TIGU-557968 format. One record per residue (C-alpha): residue number from 0; residue in three letters; y, x, z. Coordinates in nm, 3 decimals, m for minus. Layout:
+-----+--------+---------+---------+---------+
: num : residu :       v :       u :       w :
+-----+--------+---------+---------+---------+
: NUM :    ALA :       Y :       X :       Z :
...
+-----+--------+---------+---------+---------+
END
This chain:
+-----+--------+---------+---------+---------+
: num : residu :       v :       u :       w :
+-----+--------+---------+---------+---------+
:   0 :    MET :   1.957 :   1.016 :  m0.983 :
:   1 :    LYS :   1.756 :   1.261 :  m0.881 :
:   2 :    LYS :   1.627 :   0.988 :  m0.582 :
:   3 :    TYR :   1.585 :   0.740 :  m0.854 :
:   4 :    LEU :   1.386 :   0.969 :  m1.110 :
:   5 :    SER :   1.182 :   1.046 :  m0.758 :
:   6 :    LEU :   1.124 :   0.657 :  m0.704 :
:   7 :    VAL :   1.014 :   0.579 :  m1.063 :
:   8 :    THR :   0.806 :   0.932 :  m1.077 :
:   9 :    PHE :   0.974 :   0.985 :  m1.427 :
:  10 :    SER :   0.745 :   1.256 :  m1.492 :
:  11 :    HIS :   0.449 :   0.952 :  m1.545 :
:  12 :    THR :   0.635 :   0.865 :  m1.875 :
:  13 :    ILE :   0.394 :   1.170 :  m2.005 :
:  14 :    PHE :   0.154 :   0.895 :  m2.043 :
:  15 :    ALA :   0.235 :   0.603 :  m2.282 :
:  16 :    MET :   0.581 :   0.805 :  m2.409 :
:  17 :    PRO :   0.362 :   0.908 :  m2.657 :
:  18 :    PHE :   0.182 :   0.736 :  m2.771 :
:  19 :    ALA :   0.529 :   0.487 :  m2.843 :
:  20 :    PHE :   0.577 :   0.744 :  m3.119 :
:  21 :    ILE :   0.265 :   0.718 :  m3.217 :
:  22 :    GLY :   0.330 :   0.356 :  m3.289 :
:  23 :    PHE :   0.704 :   0.376 :  m3.410 :
:  24 :    PHE :   0.586 :   0.662 :  m3.691 :
:  25 :    LEU :   0.231 :   0.474 :  m3.768 :
:  26 :    ALA :   0.474 :   0.184 :  m3.865 :
:  27 :    VAL :   0.683 :   0.440 :  m4.072 :
:  28 :    ASN :   0.403 :   0.595 :  m4.245 :
:  29 :    THR :   0.193 :   0.288 :  m4.318 :
:  30 :    THR :   0.418 :   0.034 :  m4.450 :
:  31 :    THR :   0.735 :   0.000 :  m4.642 :
:  32 :    HIS :   0.963 :  m0.036 :  m4.366 :
:  33 :    SER :   1.209 :   0.323 :  m4.345 :
:  34 :    PHE :   1.270 :   0.548 :  m4.029 :
:  35 :    SER :   1.580 :   0.418 :  m3.867 :
:  36 :    TRP :   1.721 :   0.695 :  m3.591 :
:  37 :    PHE :   1.917 :   0.390 :  m3.461 :
:  38 :    LYS :   1.569 :   0.201 :  m3.403 :
:  39 :    LEU :   1.381 :   0.493 :  m3.234 :
:  40 :    LEU :   1.670 :   0.533 :  m2.994 :
:  41 :    LEU :   1.594 :   0.178 :  m2.871 :
:  42 :    MET :   1.263 :   0.247 :  m2.906 :
:  43 :    VAL :   1.298 :   0.524 :  m2.594 :
:  44 :    LEU :   1.585 :   0.316 :  m2.440 :
:  45 :    CYS :   1.321 :   0.031 :  m2.424 :
:  46 :    MET :   1.031 :   0.247 :  m2.252 :
:  47 :    VAL :   1.276 :   0.467 :  m2.005 :
:  48 :    PHE :   1.407 :   0.057 :  m1.913 :
:  49 :    ALA :   1.043 :  m0.122 :  m1.901 :
:  50 :    ARG :   0.929 :   0.153 :  m1.685 :
:  51 :    ASN :   1.201 :   0.210 :  m1.494 :
:  52 :    ALA :   1.152 :  m0.191 :  m1.385 :
:  53 :    ALA :   0.806 :  m0.161 :  m1.357 :
:  54 :    MET :   0.769 :   0.141 :  m1.095 :
:  55 :    ALA :   1.047 :   0.058 :  m0.902 :
:  56 :    PHE :   0.947 :  m0.307 :  m0.850 :
:  57 :    ASN :   0.598 :  m0.113 :  m0.772 :
:  58 :    ARG :   0.758 :   0.073 :  m0.486 :
:  59 :    TYR :   0.951 :  m0.209 :  m0.351 :
:  60 :    LEU :   0.689 :  m0.458 :  m0.357 :
:  61 :    ASP :   0.379 :  m0.168 :  m0.177 :
:  62 :    ARG :   0.685 :  m0.061 :   0.047 :
:  63 :    GLU :   0.520 :  m0.165 :   0.359 :
:  64 :    ILE :   0.186 :  m0.055 :   0.230 :
:  65 :    ASP :   0.271 :   0.251 :   0.162 :
:  66 :    ALA :   0.412 :   0.319 :   0.510 :
:  67 :    LYS :   0.116 :   0.246 :   0.648 :
:  68 :    ASN :  m0.100 :   0.498 :   0.393 :
:  69 :    PRO :  m0.080 :   0.888 :   0.506 :
:  70 :    ARG :  m0.052 :   0.954 :   0.178 :
:  71 :    THR :   0.207 :   0.744 :   0.004 :
:  72 :    LYS :   0.460 :   0.730 :   0.368 :
:  73 :    VAL :   0.643 :   0.971 :   0.216 :
:  74 :    ARG :   0.761 :   0.825 :  m0.077 :
:  75 :    ASP :   1.084 :   0.730 :  m0.137 :
:  76 :    ILE :   1.137 :   0.415 :   0.040 :
:  77 :    PRO :   0.907 :   0.443 :   0.358 :
:  78 :    SER :   1.069 :   0.755 :   0.408 :
:  79 :    GLY :   1.447 :   0.635 :   0.376 :
:  80 :    ARG :   1.567 :   0.797 :   0.091 :
:  81 :    ILE :   1.589 :   0.491 :  m0.084 :
:  82 :    SER :   1.670 :   0.103 :   0.030 :
:  83 :    ALA :   1.419 :  m0.177 :  m0.053 :
:  84 :    THR :   1.780 :  m0.336 :  m0.172 :
:  85 :    HIS :   1.883 :  m0.087 :  m0.384 :
:  86 :    ALA :   1.501 :  m0.040 :  m0.521 :
:  87 :    LEU :   1.512 :  m0.398 :  m0.617 :
:  88 :    ILE :   1.876 :  m0.400 :  m0.750 :
:  89 :    PHE :   1.719 :  m0.120 :  m0.964 :
:  90 :    THR :   1.427 :  m0.325 :  m1.131 :
:  91 :    ILE :   1.678 :  m0.606 :  m1.186 :
:  92 :    ALA :   1.921 :  m0.410 :  m1.397 :
:  93 :    ASN :   1.657 :  m0.211 :  m1.599 :
:  94 :    CYS :   1.503 :  m0.574 :  m1.659 :
:  95 :    LEU :   1.836 :  m0.690 :  m1.798 :
:  96 :    LEU :   1.890 :  m0.357 :  m1.938 :
:  97 :    PHE :   1.549 :  m0.364 :  m2.163 :
:  98 :    ILE :   1.621 :  m0.738 :  m2.235 :
:  99 :    THR :   1.953 :  m0.683 :  m2.381 :
: 100 :    THR :   1.796 :  m0.381 :  m2.576 :
: 101 :    THR :   1.554 :  m0.586 :  m2.753 :
: 102 :    TRP :   1.794 :  m0.818 :  m2.906 :
: 103 :    PHE :   1.905 :  m0.556 :  m3.097 :
: 104 :    ILE :   1.611 :  m0.470 :  m3.260 :
: 105 :    ASN :   1.475 :  m0.754 :  m3.362 :
: 106 :    MET :   1.415 :  m1.164 :  m3.249 :
: 107 :    LEU :   1.018 :  m1.094 :  m3.190 :
: 108 :    CYS :   1.049 :  m0.823 :  m2.982 :
: 109 :    PHE :   1.368 :  m1.021 :  m2.781 :
: 110 :    TRP :   1.159 :  m1.309 :  m2.757 :
: 111 :    LEU :   0.858 :  m1.107 :  m2.640 :
: 112 :    SER :   1.054 :  m0.911 :  m2.401 :
: 113 :    PRO :   1.002 :  m1.149 :  m2.085 :
: 114 :    ILE :   0.603 :  m1.146 :  m2.115 :
: 115 :    ALA :   0.630 :  m0.772 :  m2.157 :
: 116 :    LEU :   0.822 :  m0.781 :  m1.807 :
: 117 :    LEU :   0.579 :  m1.033 :  m1.665 :
: 118 :    VAL :   0.292 :  m0.779 :  m1.727 :
: 119 :    ILE :   0.442 :  m0.479 :  m1.641 :
: 120 :    LEU :   0.600 :  m0.597 :  m1.333 :
: 121 :    GLY :   0.298 :  m0.833 :  m1.250 :
: 122 :    TYR :   0.051 :  m0.533 :  m1.199 :
: 123 :    SER :   0.198 :  m0.485 :  m0.875 :
: 124 :    ALA :   0.111 :  m0.785 :  m0.724 :
: 125 :    THR :  m0.255 :  m0.752 :  m0.849 :
: 126 :    LYS :  m0.418 :  m0.525 :  m0.576 :
: 127 :    ARG :  m0.377 :  m0.827 :  m0.370 :
: 128 :    PHE :  m0.620 :  m1.059 :  m0.538 :
: 129 :    THR :  m0.840 :  m0.851 :  m0.770 :
: 130 :    ALA :  m1.024 :  m0.547 :  m0.802 :
: 131 :    LEU :  m0.916 :  m0.586 :  m1.192 :
: 132 :    CYS :  m0.552 :  m0.454 :  m1.113 :
: 133 :    HIS :  m0.630 :  m0.106 :  m1.293 :
: 134 :    LEU :  m0.682 :  m0.275 :  m1.625 :
: 135 :    VAL :  m0.349 :  m0.505 :  m1.626 :
: 136 :    LEU :  m0.183 :  m0.144 :  m1.524 :
: 137 :    GLY :  m0.415 :  m0.068 :  m1.841 :
: 138 :    LEU :  m0.275 :  m0.371 :  m2.037 :
: 139 :    GLY :   0.086 :  m0.257 :  m1.929 :
: 140 :    LEU :   0.080 :   0.061 :  m2.088 :
: 141 :    SER :  m0.099 :  m0.060 :  m2.390 :
: 142 :    LEU :   0.179 :  m0.242 :  m2.462 :
: 143 :    ALA :   0.370 :   0.080 :  m2.586 :
: 144 :    PRO :   0.230 :   0.198 :  m2.934 :
: 145 :    ILE :   0.225 :  m0.189 :  m3.021 :
: 146 :    GLY :   0.533 :  m0.255 :  m2.909 :
: 147 :    ALA :   0.689 :   0.085 :  m3.075 :
: 148 :    TYR :   0.503 :  m0.086 :  m3.420 :
: 149 :    LEU :   0.716 :  m0.427 :  m3.359 :
: 150 :    VAL :   1.050 :  m0.237 :  m3.323 :
: 151 :    VAL :   1.005 :  m0.103 :  m3.693 :
: 152 :    THR :   0.793 :  m0.390 :  m3.857 :
: 153 :    GLY :   0.837 :  m0.724 :  m3.654 :
: 154 :    GLU :   0.543 :  m0.812 :  m3.684 :
: 155 :    PHE :   0.164 :  m0.749 :  m3.567 :
: 156 :    ALA :  m0.110 :  m0.499 :  m3.772 :
: 157 :    LEU :  m0.449 :  m0.385 :  m3.667 :
: 158 :    LEU :  m0.402 :  m0.037 :  m3.676 :
: 159 :    PRO :  m0.123 :  m0.029 :  m3.386 :
: 160 :    ILE :  m0.359 :  m0.260 :  m3.183 :
: 161 :    MET :  m0.643 :  m0.005 :  m3.199 :
: 162 :    PHE :  m0.423 :   0.269 :  m3.024 :
: 163 :    SER :  m0.319 :  m0.030 :  m2.765 :
: 164 :    LEU :  m0.725 :  m0.068 :  m2.706 :
: 165 :    ALA :  m0.716 :   0.300 :  m2.632 :
: 166 :    VAL :  m0.427 :   0.250 :  m2.428 :
: 167 :    LEU :  m0.549 :   0.050 :  m2.189 :
: 168 :    CYS :  m0.928 :   0.143 :  m2.172 :
: 169 :    TRP :  m0.794 :   0.495 :  m2.107 :
: 170 :    VAL :  m0.505 :   0.426 :  m1.868 :
: 171 :    SER :  m0.763 :   0.189 :  m1.677 :
: 172 :    GLY :  m0.998 :   0.422 :  m1.630 :
: 173 :    PHE :  m0.811 :   0.723 :  m1.520 :
: 174 :    ASP :  m0.623 :   0.471 :  m1.256 :
: 175 :    ILE :  m0.965 :   0.390 :  m1.132 :
: 176 :    ILE :  m1.045 :   0.791 :  m1.055 :
: 177 :    TYR :  m0.655 :   0.817 :  m0.885 :
: 178 :    ALA :  m0.769 :   0.514 :  m0.703 :
: 179 :    LEU :  m1.086 :   0.717 :  m0.511 :
: 180 :    GLN :  m0.827 :   0.874 :  m0.278 :
: 181 :    ASP :  m0.751 :   0.505 :  m0.104 :
: 182 :    GLU :  m1.083 :   0.334 :  m0.112 :
: 183 :    GLU :  m1.119 :   0.364 :   0.279 :
: 184 :    PHE :  m0.736 :   0.251 :   0.283 :
: 185 :    ASP :  m0.780 :  m0.037 :   0.061 :
: 186 :    ARG :  m1.109 :  m0.159 :   0.210 :
: 187 :    GLY :  m0.936 :  m0.200 :   0.546 :
: 188 :    GLU :  m0.626 :  m0.335 :   0.451 :
: 189 :    LYS :  m0.846 :  m0.625 :   0.251 :
: 190 :    LEU :  m0.708 :  m0.428 :  m0.069 :
: 191 :    HIS :  m0.853 :  m0.527 :  m0.408 :
: 192 :    SER :  m0.961 :  m0.210 :  m0.605 :
: 193 :    ILE :  m1.247 :  m0.088 :  m0.807 :
: 194 :    PRO :  m1.350 :   0.197 :  m0.602 :
: 195 :    SER :  m1.284 :  m0.040 :  m0.259 :
: 196 :    TYR :  m1.497 :  m0.313 :  m0.413 :
: 197 :    PHE :  m1.798 :  m0.078 :  m0.557 :
: 198 :    GLY :  m1.785 :   0.225 :  m0.371 :
: 199 :    LYS :  m1.709 :   0.584 :  m0.531 :
: 200 :    SER :  m1.984 :   0.655 :  m0.737 :
: 201 :    LYS :  m2.027 :   0.312 :  m0.949 :
: 202 :    ALA :  m1.665 :   0.328 :  m0.962 :
: 203 :    LEU :  m1.650 :   0.682 :  m1.144 :
: 204 :    TRP :  m1.964 :   0.472 :  m1.404 :
: 205 :    ILE :  m1.639 :   0.232 :  m1.511 :
: 206 :    SER :  m1.441 :   0.464 :  m1.510 :
: 207 :    ASN :  m1.658 :   0.665 :  m1.755 :
: 208 :    ILE :  m1.740 :   0.366 :  m1.986 :
: 209 :    LEU :  m1.396 :   0.255 :  m2.029 :
: 210 :    HIS :  m1.330 :   0.623 :  m2.108 :
: 211 :    ILE :  m1.615 :   0.626 :  m2.344 :
: 212 :    LEU :  m1.429 :   0.310 :  m2.468 :
: 213 :    SER :  m1.099 :   0.461 :  m2.545 :
: 214 :    ALA :  m1.247 :   0.722 :  m2.704 :
: 215 :    LEU :  m1.458 :   0.486 :  m2.987 :
: 216 :    PHE :  m1.087 :   0.323 :  m2.999 :
: 217 :    VAL :  m0.899 :   0.621 :  m3.128 :
: 218 :    ILE :  m1.248 :   0.688 :  m3.357 :
: 219 :    ALA :  m1.210 :   0.354 :  m3.531 :
: 220 :    PRO :  m0.866 :   0.403 :  m3.713 :
: 221 :    ILE :  m1.018 :   0.666 :  m3.941 :
: 222 :    PHE :  m1.302 :   0.419 :  m4.037 :
: 223 :    ILE :  m0.993 :   0.123 :  m4.069 :
: 224 :    ALA :  m0.785 :   0.373 :  m4.306 :
: 225 :    ALA :  m0.918 :   0.686 :  m4.346 :
: 226 :    ASP :  m0.622 :   0.767 :  m4.611 :
: 227 :    ASN :  m0.392 :   0.793 :  m4.336 :
: 228 :    PHE :  m0.565 :   1.048 :  m4.111 :
: 229 :    SER :  m0.651 :   1.443 :  m4.180 :
: 230 :    TRP :  m0.749 :   1.721 :  m4.020 :
: 231 :    PRO :  m0.484 :   1.741 :  m3.768 :
: 232 :    TYR :  m0.571 :   1.387 :  m3.625 :
: 233 :    TYR :  m0.931 :   1.508 :  m3.582 :
: 234 :    LEU :  m0.807 :   1.783 :  m3.377 :
: 235 :    GLY :  m0.597 :   1.550 :  m3.175 :
: 236 :    LEU :  m0.908 :   1.370 :  m3.141 :
: 237 :    ILE :  m1.105 :   1.607 :  m2.993 :
: 238 :    ILE :  m0.859 :   1.737 :  m2.758 :
: 239 :    PHE :  m0.787 :   1.389 :  m2.648 :
: 240 :    VAL :  m1.170 :   1.286 :  m2.606 :
: 241 :    SER :  m1.214 :   1.664 :  m2.491 :
: 242 :    MET :  m0.993 :   1.611 :  m2.182 :
: 243 :    LEU :  m1.140 :   1.263 :  m2.090 :
: 244 :    VAL :  m1.476 :   1.423 :  m2.068 :
: 245 :    TYR :  m1.287 :   1.729 :  m1.822 :
: 246 :    GLN :  m1.181 :   1.517 :  m1.628 :
: 247 :    HIS :  m1.486 :   1.376 :  m1.500 :
: 248 :    GLN :  m1.627 :   1.713 :  m1.439 :
: 249 :    LEU :  m1.306 :   1.799 :  m1.181 :
: 250 :    VAL :  m1.396 :   1.448 :  m1.000 :
: 251 :    LYS :  m1.728 :   1.420 :  m0.804 :
: 252 :    PRO :  m1.765 :   1.115 :  m0.537 :
: 253 :    ASN :  m1.834 :   1.365 :  m0.254 :
: 254 :    ASP :  m1.524 :   1.587 :  m0.391 :
: 255 :    LEU :  m1.188 :   1.434 :  m0.513 :
: 256 :    SER :  m0.985 :   1.759 :  m0.403 :
: 257 :    ARG :  m0.907 :   1.753 :  m0.764 :
: 258 :    VAL :  m0.827 :   1.424 :  m0.847 :
: 259 :    ASN :  m0.458 :   1.512 :  m0.867 :
: 260 :    PHE :  m0.500 :   1.718 :  m1.115 :
: 261 :    ALA :  m0.729 :   1.578 :  m1.341 :
: 262 :    PHE :  m0.524 :   1.269 :  m1.306 :
: 263 :    MET :  m0.206 :   1.420 :  m1.400 :
: 264 :    THR :  m0.228 :   1.755 :  m1.572 :
: 265 :    THR :  m0.561 :   1.683 :  m1.797 :
: 266 :    ASN :  m0.406 :   1.297 :  m1.897 :
: 267 :    GLY :  m0.100 :   1.423 :  m1.964 :
: 268 :    ILE :  m0.217 :   1.710 :  m2.208 :
: 269 :    ALA :  m0.450 :   1.437 :  m2.393 :
: 270 :    SER :  m0.152 :   1.234 :  m2.458 :
: 271 :    VAL :   0.067 :   1.513 :  m2.555 :
: 272 :    ALA :  m0.134 :   1.694 :  m2.786 :
: 273 :    PHE :  m0.279 :   1.361 :  m2.910 :
: 274 :    ALA :   0.063 :   1.259 :  m3.036 :
: 275 :    ILE :   0.177 :   1.594 :  m3.165 :
: 276 :    CYS :  m0.139 :   1.606 :  m3.368 :
: 277 :    PHE :  m0.096 :   1.269 :  m3.475 :
: 278 :    LEU :   0.258 :   1.363 :  m3.605 :
: 279 :    PHE :   0.189 :   1.697 :  m3.722 :
: 280 :    ASP :  m0.078 :   1.497 :  m3.951 :
: 281 :    ILE :   0.202 :   1.277 :  m4.091 :
: 282 :    TYR :   0.416 :   1.580 :  m4.203 :
: 283 :    TYR :   0.070 :   1.752 :  m4.342 :
: 284 :    ARG :  m0.008 :   1.498 :  m4.582 :
: 285 :    SER :   0.353 :   1.471 :  m4.667 :
: 286 :    LEU :   0.412 :   1.816 :  m4.824 :
+-----+--------+---------+---------+---------+
END
């Protein structure tokens, strides 16, 4: 179990899972649908299975690339801790579990489940042909809030789409920062990324623009449905945007020593703090 948790880098669940809770409780709070522990459990299971499948498949597909890269050659498959065959079996098992779980939610989620898997698994191949791979990763994680909303309601709405767009831009932006570490390797191996295509300085500017857009998308719900938000949400908004700004202060084109801190710590704080403030906002307005 410890090996497989390492394979899927389970700690990175901290990025998308908080936004899934936002989507779920947004649906409960803004529609006539009532809270259900069973649906919440199914939502969490879907998140776990989908992410397990995506990460395991990424490690499986990139195993030869990872073995060549000094930064990634210690990962589980190149180092021999898990075989490629076992990683592929783990991927297939989690895909089947994900689809099966959606069957118990509603028919819309069930019919959309193969599309969701196509997006989150397809990301792993995109670095081989497009520098827009970061946006595909962002798209995959952006399914969390809208997917969780669909678990409750079975229908689309504007508010969760705003949060999904925020996640898309946020994740794409910080993935560009993370990819700065592999600029030279990617270029040498003819792999596509924004840093390898534009260079470090321009890549950081693109990341900046994406994070500005992310900030705008988390601000937008205030103007769309002002009655659904109060001061705890504004506090969460301030923390989230502050973490976006802070991570860009940590990373410079000529200094990548704090990339991992910017990637993991600041973004982890951003997502968890924002979700906590969102949930407290719902509780505060119910008093």
